MIKE-682230 format. One record per residue: residue in three letters; z, x, y of N, C-alpha, C in turn. Coordinates in Angstrom, 2 decimals. Each point is the difference from the previous one (the first is absolute). Example, Ala and Ser with C-alpha at 12.3 -4.5 7.8 and 13.67 -1.06 7.14 Angstrom:
<pts>
     r      n_c3      n_c1      n_c2     ca_c3     ca_c1     ca_c2      c_c3      c_c1      c_c2
   ALA      7.80     13.19     -5.69      0.00     -0.89      1.19      0.00      0.90      1.20
   SER     -0.72     -0.35      1.05      0.06      0.82      1.19      0.73     -0.77      1.09
</pts>
This chain:
<pts>
     r      n_c3      n_c1      n_c2     ca_c3     ca_c1     ca_c2      c_c3      c_c1      c_c2
   MET     23.09     19.73     -0.40     -0.14     -1.75      0.94     -0.58      0.31      1.12
   SER     -1.05     -0.16     -0.26     -0.89     -0.64      1.49      0.77     -0.28      1.15
   ASP      1.28     -1.36     -0.25      0.26     -0.60      1.18      1.30      0.45      0.50
   ILE      0.24      1.52     -0.52      1.29      0.70      0.89     -0.18      1.04      0.33
   ILE      0.89      0.27      1.24      0.31      1.23      0.51      1.33      0.52      0.04
   ALA     -0.12      1.32     -0.15      1.38      0.52      0.05      0.09      0.82      1.14
   GLY      1.33      0.28      0.00      0.94      0.82      0.60      0.94      0.71      0.03
   ILE      0.54      1.07      0.31      1.03      1.15     -0.11      0.85      0.34      1.59
   PHE      1.23     -0.67     -0.05      0.95      0.27      1.34      0.59      1.68     -0.58
   ALA     -0.72      0.55      0.79      0.41      1.97     -0.19      0.22      0.44      1.41
   ALA      0.34     -0.95      0.86      0.18      0.75      1.82      1.40      0.17      0.09
   GLY      1.09     -0.34     -0.96      1.37      0.40      0.40      0.51      1.16     -0.61
   LYS      1.12      0.69      1.12     -0.01      1.19      0.17      0.88      0.37     -1.27
   GLY      0.90     -0.96     -0.73      0.42      0.67     -0.96      1.24      0.92      0.15
   GLU      0.96     -0.61      0.89      0.84      1.03      0.81      1.20      0.22     -1.08
   ARG      0.18     -1.12     -1.35      1.23      0.56     -0.51     -0.47      1.39     -0.92
   LEU     -1.44      0.11     -0.32     -0.16      0.75     -0.93     -0.47      1.39      0.53
   LYS      0.28      0.21      1.41     -0.46      1.37      1.00      1.00      1.08     -0.65
   LYS      1.24     -0.45     -0.21      0.73      1.13     -0.06     -0.33      0.72     -1.51
   ASP     -0.01     -0.86     -0.84     -0.82      0.85     -1.07     -1.41      0.77      0.06
   PHE     -1.28     -1.18      0.60     -1.10      0.51      0.24     -0.60     -0.09      1.13
   PRO      0.58      1.04      0.55     -0.39      0.15      1.46     -1.02      0.12      0.43
   ASP     -0.87      0.72     -0.81     -1.64      0.43      0.24     -1.01     -0.91     -0.44
   THR      0.74     -1.00     -0.87     -1.13     -0.69     -1.04      0.40     -1.37      0.52
   PRO     -1.48     -0.96      0.94      0.39     -0.84      0.21      0.13     -1.24     -1.21
   LYS      0.88     -1.00      0.11      0.48     -0.63     -0.68     -1.09     -0.41     -1.20
   PRO     -1.21     -0.77      0.34     -1.01     -0.34     -0.98     -0.36      0.91     -1.00
   LEU      0.14      1.44      0.52     -0.76      0.84     -0.82      1.34      0.79     -1.02
   ILE      1.16     -0.51     -0.06      1.32      0.46     -0.85     -0.68     -0.28     -1.16
   LYS      0.13      0.79     -0.89     -0.36     -0.18     -1.83      1.26     -0.24     -0.38
   VAL     -0.35     -1.24     -1.24      0.84     -0.15     -1.17     -0.61     -0.03     -1.09
   GLY      0.42      0.91     -0.74     -1.20      0.85     -1.42     -0.63      0.28      0.63
   GLU     -1.42     -0.44     -0.49     -1.51      0.57      0.24     -0.46     -0.56      1.14
   LYS      0.35     -0.82      0.83     -0.96     -0.72      1.23      0.96     -0.14      1.29
   THR     -0.24     -0.41      0.95      0.40      0.01      1.20      0.40     -1.64      0.03
   LEU      0.80     -0.47      0.92      0.16     -1.09      0.21     -0.92     -1.26      0.59
   ILE     -1.15      0.63      0.74     -0.90     -0.52      0.13     -0.99      0.09     -0.99
   GLU     -0.01      0.40     -0.80     -1.50      0.00     -1.19      0.48     -1.07     -0.98
   TYR      1.64     -0.05     -0.33      0.19     -1.39     -0.72     -0.13     -0.74      0.78
   ALA     -0.28     -0.40      1.20     -0.01     -1.56      0.54     -1.92      0.00     -0.15
   LEU     -0.67      1.14      0.38     -1.41     -0.09     -0.04     -0.23     -0.31     -0.93
   ASP      0.35      0.68     -1.29     -0.78      0.02     -1.48      0.51     -1.48     -0.43
   ASN      1.14     -0.64      0.23     -0.04     -0.80     -0.26     -0.76     -1.32      0.76
   LEU      0.11     -0.30      1.60     -0.83     -0.95      0.11     -1.13      0.54     -0.04
   LEU     -0.62      0.92     -0.27     -1.76      0.34     -0.43     -0.39     -0.57     -1.11
   LYS      1.28     -0.62     -1.06     -0.49     -0.11     -1.22     -0.32     -1.70      0.30
   LEU      0.19     -0.62      1.29      0.28     -1.13      0.24     -2.17     -0.09      0.35
   SER     -0.49      1.09      0.44     -1.05      0.12      0.37     -0.79     -0.62      1.30
   PRO      1.00      0.20      0.80     -0.11     -0.80      1.33     -1.34      0.01      0.64
   LYS     -0.29     -1.11      0.62     -1.35      0.41      0.83      0.22      1.06      0.78
   GLU      1.02      0.33      0.80      0.56      0.82      0.82      1.55      0.99      0.10
   PHE     -0.16      0.83      0.64      1.43      0.67     -0.35      0.66      0.77      1.38
   GLY      0.75     -0.20      0.42      0.51      0.46      1.42      1.44      0.11      0.01
   ILE      0.19      1.28      0.61      1.59      0.86      0.00      0.28     -0.28      1.66
   LEU      1.19     -0.35      0.17      0.63     -0.13      1.56      0.36      1.81     -0.37
   LEU     -0.09      0.59      1.16      0.94      1.52      0.23      0.27      0.37      1.07
   ASN      0.80      0.74      0.22      0.80      0.60      1.63     -0.67      1.39      0.37
   PRO     -0.16     -0.06      1.32     -1.24      1.17      0.50      0.81      1.23     -0.40
   GLU      1.28      0.20     -0.21      0.95      1.41     -0.41     -0.58      0.35     -1.22
   SER      0.32     -0.83     -0.87     -0.30      0.66     -2.03     -1.38     -0.84     -0.36
   GLY     -0.55     -0.64      1.06     -1.73     -0.74     -0.70     -0.69      0.81     -0.29
   PRO     -0.14      1.21      1.45     -1.22      0.79     -1.00      0.35      1.15     -0.93
   GLU      1.06      0.12     -1.07      0.16      0.94     -0.71     -0.47     -1.11     -1.03
   ILE      0.84     -0.88     -0.35     -0.44     -1.45     -0.91     -1.25      0.03     -0.22
   ILE     -1.07     -0.47      1.19     -1.09     -0.03     -0.32     -0.76      1.14     -0.70
   LYS     -0.06      1.21      0.34     -0.41      1.25     -0.71      0.62      0.24     -1.23
   TYR      1.19     -0.64     -0.45      0.05      0.37     -1.11     -0.46     -1.37     -0.85
   LEU      0.28     -1.51      0.34     -0.89     -0.78     -0.96     -1.47      0.32      0.27
   LYS     -0.77      0.59      1.03     -1.22      0.23     -0.09     -0.50      1.08     -0.97
   GLU      1.23      1.01     -0.18     -0.41      1.06     -1.03      0.06     -0.21     -1.57
   LYS      0.71     -1.18      0.10      0.46     -0.82     -1.43     -1.61     -1.01     -0.16
   LYS     -0.61     -0.45      0.81     -1.07     -0.58     -0.30      0.14     -1.46      0.18
   TYR      1.17     -0.05      0.39     -0.14     -1.57      0.41     -0.79     -0.60      1.34
   SER     -0.65     -1.09     -0.21     -0.61     -0.86      1.00      0.83     -0.93      0.95
   PHE      0.18      0.05      0.79      1.10     -1.25      1.07     -0.54      0.28      1.13
   LYS      0.52     -1.28      1.00      0.02      0.58      1.36      1.17     -0.86      0.77
   TYR     -0.03      0.77      0.93      1.33      0.39      0.14      0.45     -0.41      2.19
   VAL      1.27     -0.61      0.34      0.20      0.01      1.42      1.39      0.68      0.16
   MET     -0.33      0.95      1.05      1.06      0.57      0.36      0.67     -0.48      1.04
   PHE      1.42     -0.13     -0.17      0.70     -0.69      1.32      1.46      0.20     -0.27
   ASP      0.60      0.11      1.38      1.53      0.70     -0.33      0.94     -1.66      0.22
   SER      0.30     -0.54     -1.02      0.70     -1.22     -0.05      1.20     -0.02      0.71
   LYS      0.36     -0.72      0.22      1.56      0.16      0.87      0.80     -0.77     -1.04
   THR     -0.61     -1.28     -0.12      0.91     -0.92     -1.14     -0.78     -0.22     -1.52
   SER      0.23     -0.41     -0.73     -0.08     -0.47     -1.06     -0.93     -1.07     -0.42
   PHE      0.13     -0.54      1.65     -0.89     -1.66     -0.34     -1.22      0.55      0.85
   GLU      0.21      1.14      1.08     -1.18      0.64      0.50     -0.77      0.40     -1.44
   SER      0.19      0.84     -0.33     -0.71      0.33     -1.33     -0.65     -1.09     -0.83
   PHE      0.56     -0.79     -0.45      0.00     -1.50     -0.63     -1.07     -0.16      0.87
   TYR     -0.45     -0.16      1.06     -0.89     -0.86      0.47     -1.06      1.07      0.25
   THR      0.15      0.89      0.33     -1.21      1.04      0.17     -0.95      0.36     -1.04
   LEU      0.74      0.06     -1.24     -0.73     -0.03     -1.63     -0.59     -1.26     -0.34
   SER      1.15     -0.86      0.38     -1.08     -1.39     -0.70     -1.10     -0.18      1.07
   ASN     -0.02      0.03      1.21     -1.11     -0.35      0.82     -1.48      1.08     -0.26
   PHE      0.57      1.29     -0.35     -1.00      0.91      0.11     -0.93     -0.21     -1.59
   LEU      0.70     -0.61     -0.58     -0.52     -0.60     -1.70     -0.66     -1.35      0.10
   LYS      0.82     -0.67      1.45     -1.17     -1.42     -0.27     -0.74     -0.17     -0.47
   GLU     -0.70     -0.78     -0.74     -1.44     -0.75     -0.46     -0.06     -1.27     -0.43
   LYS     -1.25     -0.55      1.20      0.35     -2.02     -0.80     -0.06     -0.05     -1.29
   ASP      0.85     -0.97     -0.26      0.61     -0.29     -1.33      0.21      0.76     -1.05
   LYS      0.31      1.40      0.23      0.44      0.81     -0.86      1.47     -0.42     -0.28
   THR      0.57      0.89     -0.86      1.54      0.02     -0.43      0.63      1.70      0.26
   VAL      1.05      0.17      0.98      0.24      0.91      0.25      1.35      0.77     -0.89
   ILE      0.07      0.73     -0.59      1.42      0.48     -0.89      0.02      1.50      0.75
   LEU      1.13     -0.24      0.27      0.92      1.58      0.70      1.25      0.67     -0.26
   SER     -0.20      1.13     -0.56      1.08      0.23     -0.48      0.62      1.45      0.75
   THR      1.57     -0.14      0.13      0.70      1.60      0.39     -0.35      0.77     -0.79
   VAL     -0.18      1.22      0.66     -0.26      1.21     -0.90      1.10      0.68     -1.11
   ASP      0.93     -0.05      0.18      1.26      0.09     -0.21      0.78     -1.43     -1.46
   THR     -1.09     -0.74     -0.29      0.12     -0.92     -1.31     -0.70      0.51     -0.92
   ILE      0.68      0.53     -1.41     -0.97      0.13     -0.97      0.48     -0.82     -1.27
   LEU     -1.03     -1.36     -0.43      0.13     -0.70     -0.89     -1.49     -0.13     -0.92
   ASN      0.22     -0.48     -1.15     -0.81     -0.19     -1.34     -1.18     -0.73      0.78
   HIS     -1.55      0.35     -0.65     -1.08     -0.36      0.58      0.02     -2.01     -0.41
   LYS      0.50      0.30     -0.79      0.47     -1.70     -1.34      0.75     -1.09      1.45
   ASP      0.91      0.69      0.58      0.68     -0.84      0.92     -0.56     -0.28      1.08
   LEU     -1.17      1.00      0.32     -0.62     -0.20      1.64     -0.97     -1.12      0.07
   LYS     -0.74      0.16     -1.41     -1.07     -0.56     -0.32      0.80     -1.46     -0.55
   GLU      0.85     -0.13     -0.72      0.81     -1.62      0.37     -0.04     -0.72      1.11
   LEU      0.80      0.81      1.03     -0.05     -0.43      1.23     -0.99     -0.29      0.57
   ILE     -1.58      0.62     -0.24     -1.12     -0.67      1.07     -0.11     -1.34     -1.03
   GLU      0.17      0.28     -1.24     -0.59     -1.49     -0.91      0.54     -0.99      0.94
   THR      1.57      0.28     -0.05      0.84     -1.24      0.65     -0.22     -0.60      1.29
   HIS     -0.66      1.01      0.72     -0.26     -0.29      1.17     -1.01     -0.97      0.17
   ILE     -1.67      0.51     -0.60     -0.84     -0.76     -0.42     -0.17     -1.17     -0.60
   LYS      1.05     -0.10     -1.05     -0.11     -1.49     -0.51      0.87     -0.78      0.71
   ASN      0.87      0.12      0.52      0.40     -0.74      1.02     -0.52     -0.20      1.16
   LYS     -1.09      0.61      0.25     -0.59      0.01      1.49      1.23      0.12      0.81
   SER      0.80      1.00      0.44      1.44      0.04      0.58     -0.72      0.81      1.41
   TYR      0.94     -0.90      0.74      0.19      0.93      1.15      0.04      1.52      0.19
   MET      1.02      0.22     -0.74      0.76      1.11      0.22      0.83      0.01     -1.73
   THR     -0.43      1.31     -0.43      0.66      0.41     -1.32      1.15      1.28      0.19
   LEU      1.51      0.07     -0.39      0.32      1.09     -0.06      0.20      0.39     -1.49
   GLY      0.38      1.76      0.26      0.39      0.51     -1.37      1.23     -0.18      0.46
   ILE      1.39     -0.38     -1.11      1.17      0.04      0.12      0.38      0.58     -1.16
   THR      1.84      0.55      0.34      0.53      0.27     -1.20      1.15     -0.17     -0.05
   GLU      0.53     -0.12     -1.29      1.44     -0.57      0.01      0.93      1.34      0.07
   GLU     -0.29      1.30     -0.52      0.57      0.91      0.60      0.03      0.43      1.04
   ILE      1.26     -0.47      0.91      0.45     -0.01      1.61      0.96      1.62      0.27
   ASN     -1.27      0.99     -0.17      1.05      1.23      0.31     -0.82      0.68      1.68
   ASP     -0.56     -0.67      0.95      0.01      0.71      1.33      1.02     -0.62      0.67
   GLU      0.50      0.85      0.99      1.03      0.24      0.94      0.24     -1.54      0.92
   LYS     -1.27     -0.43      0.54     -0.44     -1.07      0.52     -0.51     -0.87     -0.69
   PRO     -0.25     -0.60     -1.18     -0.48     -0.77     -0.33     -0.83     -1.65      0.41
   LEU     -1.16      0.17     -0.07     -0.64     -1.32      1.21      0.18     -1.19     -1.58
   LEU      0.99     -0.73     -0.08      0.32     -0.99     -1.19     -1.25     -1.13      0.08
   VAL      0.00     -0.58     -1.20     -1.18     -0.55      0.14      0.67     -1.51     -0.88
   GLU      0.09     -1.00      0.17      0.52     -1.17     -0.80     -1.18     -1.14     -0.52
   ILE      0.11      0.11     -1.44     -1.41     -0.82     -0.59      0.18     -1.13     -0.28
   ASP     -1.45     -0.89     -0.25      0.47     -1.31     -0.94     -0.63      0.77     -1.16
   GLU      0.68      0.20     -0.96     -0.65     -0.10     -1.58     -0.83     -0.92     -0.41
   ASN      0.40     -1.39      0.17     -0.72     -1.08     -0.52     -1.47      0.18      1.02
   ASN     -0.16     -0.15      0.78     -1.27      0.45      0.83     -0.83      1.30      0.08
   LYS      0.76      0.89     -0.15     -0.11      1.46     -0.15     -0.78      0.49      1.21
   THR      0.87     -0.61      1.32     -0.13      0.39      1.30      1.58      0.37      0.60
   ILE     -0.66      0.75      0.91      1.26      0.43      1.01      0.36     -1.04      0.90
   LYS      1.51     -0.47     -0.15      0.50     -0.78      1.08      0.17      0.99      1.32
   SER      0.93      1.04     -0.02      0.31      0.31      1.12     -0.18      1.82      0.01
   ILE     -0.07      0.16      1.13     -0.07      1.99     -0.02      0.97      0.63      0.86
   GLY      1.29      0.47     -0.45      1.08      1.04      0.96      1.21     -1.33      0.30
   LYS      0.03     -0.58     -0.73      0.93     -0.63      0.17      1.43     -0.23     -1.17
   SER     -0.92     -0.26     -1.19      1.06      0.16     -0.97     -1.02     -0.02     -1.48
   GLY      0.29      0.21     -1.32     -0.70      0.12     -1.06      0.66      1.11     -1.06
   ASP     -0.65      0.36     -0.62      0.31      0.56     -1.25     -1.14      1.17     -0.30
   CYS     -1.13     -0.08      0.72     -1.14      0.86     -0.11      0.14      0.69      1.41
   ALA     -0.75      0.82     -0.04     -0.65      0.70      0.97     -1.50      0.61      0.22
   THR     -0.10      0.01      1.15     -1.81      0.21      0.37     -0.12      1.46     -0.88
   ASN     -1.22      0.38     -0.61     -0.09      1.45     -0.68     -1.03      0.80      1.03
   GLY     -0.69     -0.49      1.26     -0.98      0.87      0.21     -1.46      0.00      0.01
   ILE     -0.11     -1.25     -0.68     -1.62     -0.65     -0.11      0.06     -1.30      0.15
   TYR     -1.33     -0.22      0.76     -0.33     -0.97      0.64     -1.08     -0.22     -0.20
   VAL     -0.48     -1.37     -0.21     -1.48     -0.60      0.27      0.06     -1.20      0.49
   LEU     -1.04      0.51      0.86     -0.07     -1.08      1.29     -1.64     -1.04      0.07
   SER     -0.16     -0.92      0.10     -0.74     -0.72     -0.10     -0.94      0.34      1.84
   TYR     -1.12     -0.58     -0.49     -0.42      0.43      1.47      0.36     -0.85      1.13
   ARG      0.18     -1.47     -0.36      1.24     -0.58      1.32      1.06      0.53     -0.07
   ALA      0.72      0.93     -0.66      1.31      0.38      0.18     -0.34      1.08      0.85
   VAL     -0.99      1.14     -0.13     -0.11      0.93      0.96     -0.56     -0.38      1.47
   ASN     -0.57     -1.17      0.00     -0.24     -0.40      1.57      1.27     -0.45      0.63
   ASP      1.11     -0.27     -0.88      0.96     -0.54      0.51      1.12      1.13      0.75
   ILE     -0.41      1.20     -0.81      0.86      1.07      0.76     -0.58      0.53      1.13
   LYS      0.89     -0.04      1.04     -0.18     -0.26      1.60      0.35      1.31      0.59
   PRO     -0.52      1.22      0.71      0.73      1.10      0.54      1.04     -0.34      0.77
   GLN      1.22      0.49     -0.21      1.34      0.25      0.82      0.48     -1.06      0.21
   LYS      0.13     -0.99     -0.62      0.45     -1.10     -0.54      1.49      0.13     -0.62
   PHE      0.11      1.25     -1.06      1.24      0.43     -0.48      0.63      1.20      0.43
   LYS      1.04      0.59     -0.65      0.18      1.27      0.07      0.38      0.41     -1.14
   ALA      0.16     -0.50     -1.20     -0.09      0.49     -1.33     -0.88     -0.84     -1.24
   LEU     -0.07      0.26     -0.43     -0.50     -0.58     -1.26      0.36     -0.91     -0.61
   ARG      1.18     -0.03     -0.19      0.84     -0.60     -0.49      0.21     -1.79      0.83
   GLU     -0.41      0.09      1.37      0.24     -0.97      0.90     -1.07     -0.75      0.07
   PHE     -1.12      0.32     -0.48     -1.48     -0.51     -0.35      0.07     -0.67     -1.19
   LEU      0.52      0.44     -0.86      0.36     -0.28     -1.58      1.07     -1.25      0.52
   SER      0.96      0.17      0.53      0.88     -0.68     -0.12     -0.24     -1.49      1.02
   SER     -1.21     -0.14      0.68     -0.28     -0.72      1.04     -0.80     -0.93     -0.78
   ILE     -0.79      0.50     -1.31     -0.67     -1.20     -0.56      0.49     -1.57     -0.41
   ASP     -1.05     -0.77      0.24      0.24     -1.34     -0.18     -0.05     -0.17     -1.31
   PHE      1.11      0.11     -1.07     -0.20     -0.24     -1.60     -0.11     -1.17     -0.46
   GLU      0.45     -1.11      0.99     -0.34     -1.14     -0.58     -1.46     -0.64     -0.24
   LYS     -0.95      0.29      1.63     -1.26     -0.07     -0.08     -1.08      1.05     -0.15
   LEU      0.23      0.71     -0.52     -1.10      1.23     -0.77      0.67      0.65     -1.23
   LYS     -0.99      0.22     -0.89      0.49      0.09     -1.46     -0.07      1.63      0.36
   VAL      1.45      0.51     -0.38      0.11      1.65     -0.29      0.71     -0.04     -0.83
   THR     -0.87      0.70     -1.46      0.13      0.05     -1.03      0.95      1.62     -0.29
   TYR      0.53      0.47     -1.47      0.35      0.91     -0.38     -0.55      0.75     -1.42
   HIS      0.03      0.94      0.17      0.13      0.47     -1.35      1.27      1.58     -0.83
   ILE      0.84     -0.57     -0.70      1.14      0.99     -0.21     -0.51      1.19     -0.20
   ILE      0.07      1.14      0.14     -0.43      1.54     -0.14      1.06      0.05     -1.48
   LYS     -0.22      0.26     -0.71      1.18      0.19     -1.06      0.55      1.41     -0.36
   GLU     -0.92      1.00      0.91      0.75      1.11     -0.01     -0.94      0.87      0.91
   SER      0.74      0.78      1.07     -0.79      0.80      0.77      1.05      1.60      0.85
   LEU     -0.34      0.38      0.36      0.70      1.18      0.95     -0.26     -0.11      1.62
   ASP      0.84      0.16      0.58     -0.01     -0.30      1.13      0.43      1.30      1.03
   ILE     -0.80      0.77      0.55      0.46      1.53      0.33      0.32      0.05      1.26
   ASP      1.07      0.39     -0.06      0.56     -0.10      1.41      0.57      1.46      0.58
   ASP      1.31      0.53     -0.61      0.51      1.54      0.13     -0.07      0.16     -1.75
   ILE      0.69      1.69      0.24     -0.09      0.44     -1.15      0.42     -0.33     -0.97
   SER      1.18     -0.95     -0.45      0.63     -0.66     -0.95     -1.10     -0.57     -0.95
   ASP     -1.29     -1.23      1.06     -0.76     -0.15     -0.80     -1.03      0.56     -0.53
   ILE     -0.34      1.16      0.56     -0.91      0.83     -0.19      1.02      1.15     -1.61
   GLU      0.73     -0.07      0.06      0.70      0.48     -1.67      0.30     -0.88     -0.86
   LEU     -0.20     -1.47      0.32      0.13     -1.12     -0.96     -1.57     -0.07     -0.79
   ALA     -0.78      0.04      1.31     -1.53     -0.22     -0.47     -0.43      0.83     -0.91
   PHE      0.50      1.47      0.34     -0.84      0.97     -1.30      0.99     -0.55     -1.22
   LYS      0.66     -0.49     -0.39      0.76     -0.68     -1.19     -0.80     -1.21     -0.64
   LYS     -0.88     -0.53      0.96     -0.51     -1.67     -0.04     -1.02      0.21     -0.02
   ILE     -0.88      1.28      0.47     -1.65     -0.34      0.29     -0.61     -0.23     -1.10
   ASP      0.06      0.55     -0.99     -0.79     -0.05     -1.05     -0.42     -1.52     -0.81
   LYS      0.94     -0.71      0.99     -0.32     -1.85     -0.35     -0.73     -0.43      0.67
   PHE     -0.77      1.03      1.44     -0.80     -0.62      0.54     -1.41      0.64      0.14
</pts>
């Protein structure tokens, strides 16, 4: 898809996994045959994006770059010590921004089937959406970002207030949406998403049927049991 630019957030410190993997950056933790970042990379690269970028932090970034280059991955990257989730979102989306291109962003710890990823993009393009979010009905996160949906119009009514679904770590942004992300305006990504005027802007969703969200050792143990599905 020549109109797509893809990116991965891989700048987090992975604090909850440091106890069990003290010498391994979170993106390089293996689940089955591949590392977390390889699952995200391989999935997004199947979309044939025009460009691909990764947000890394200065501490673990060089090790991750070395590993991926040895694996023959082609990508560009931005090294930045983000202080907040919103700062990461702003940095990567604007690093990848290109006029009239759609940007798809994924957290490094989200594993999902490519079919869902492709349908998410198709939903965004078909509806000419301002933004499209991957959401899940399986809410296992400690602090889920709840999403209220309008099933008739297939749009999102609110984020962060109520709902039976939660965000899933996958975001598709129109060029206009990327331009609307201003630096230092919000402390957290959930604040930015909650601030969107859902009555004026078309924000659509795709329900991810099954995915893995890797935050701690129990998630990795569960992932080993399910990874063959992905």
